[in-house]
N, C-alpha and C positions, 0 to 999 in steps of 0.2 A: 117358692120355697121359703117358708116359713116355719120357725120352730115351733113345737106344740108348746102350747101353755102348761106350764108346770102347776102343782098345787101352790096357792098363794100363802096357804098356811104352814107350809114344809119348810124347816129351816135349812134344808139342805137344795139347791138349786140342782137342776138336772140338763142333761145335754141329750136330748133325744135323737135317734139316727135313722128311726125307720122310715122316715119321710125322704132319704137321701140314699142315691145310688152311688156308692163309694169308688165304683169304678169309673164315674165321670170326675174330672180335675176340678170342676166348679163344685160338685158335692163333696168332694176330699177337701177342697179349701174351706167349706162352709160347716164341715165337720170340726176342723181344727179351729176354726173360730170359734164355735161353741163350746170344745174343750177347754180352749184358753181363756174364756169368759166365765166358765165353771170353776176353774182352778183360781183365778182371779176373787171371785166372790167368796170360795172357801178360803182363802189365805186371809181375806180381808177379815171375815166372821171371825177366825182363829186369832188374828191379832186383837180385836177387840175383846174377845174372852180372855186372852191372857192379860191384857191391861186391866180388865175389870178384876181379874184373879190378884193383881199385885205382882204379877211373875216378871211383866217386862215394864219399862216406862213407855212414855209417849215416844221416844225415839226409837223403842225395838230392843232397848238394851235391858239386860237384866238387872233386876233391883238388886238382888243379892245372890252370892254364889253359896251360901251355907245350905246344908242339907236340912231338912225339915226335922225336927226331933224325934219321930219316930224311925228315921233312917240313919242316926248318928251310930257309932258304933258303940256307946253306953247305954243304948235305948235297951228297955227290957223287952221290946216289940219282938216277936217270932214270926217266922214265915211258916212254921210248922201248922198242919192242918189237924192232925190226928193225936 
């Protein structure tokens, strides 16, 4: 029971289940393990991205609570598209 290799160039990991029989407890446990590993990888990647963008610091705390200039009430930006 080995997970299928995902595309190594893909930025999004996968958690295949087509090799599992989810009616079997051991396969259900394996599925849960894969999903949790997938979630952990996605959370870690998102944290790196948010740090790189300067939104959070190394501790995971917000760097600023201010809205970006285009979202402030005095902004001339509009959401109208027509």
